[in-house]
N, C-alpha and C positions, 0 to 999 in steps of 0.2 A: 825375789830378789829386785830392787829397785834400777832401773836403767840410769844408765850416765846421763840423760836430758834430764830426770828430776831430780839428780844429782847438781847438773847446775843450774835450776831453776831454784833449788834452796840456796847456793850461793849467789845468786843475781840479789835474791831476799836482803843477804845477810851483806853483801860489799856492793850491791848496786852494780850496774853494766849492764849487760845483755848476756842471753844464754849464748850466741856464739863466742863471745869473750870464754866461758869456763867450757866450753863442751871438749875442745881437744883436749885438756888438761882432765877432765873427766875420763873421755874415751880410752886415756892411757892408762888410768888408774884403774878402770874396769877392763883391761886387756889380762891381767891376772885372771879374771874369771874362768878362764880357757883351762887354768891347770888348778886351781881351787874354788869351787863350787858355793863355798860359803862367806858368810860377811867378812872375814879375817881378810881375806886376800887385799882388800883395801886398807887395809891397817898395815899387813906385810911391805906391802910395795910402796907407801908412805913412810915407812919407818926407814926401808931400805934407800930412798932417795933423797931425806933430810938428814943425814947421818952428817956429821961434822968431822 
């Protein structure tokens, strides 16, 4: 599974900025790895926190 640093690098390539700008966000989304060890943990957390 990819480390949150690699996700932050991807965000930098897509949106600009620095890794330090995105790392706290990706660390937050990756905290759910402690509960669910597959790739869906990020999707679930994103869905919960972006629901209007």
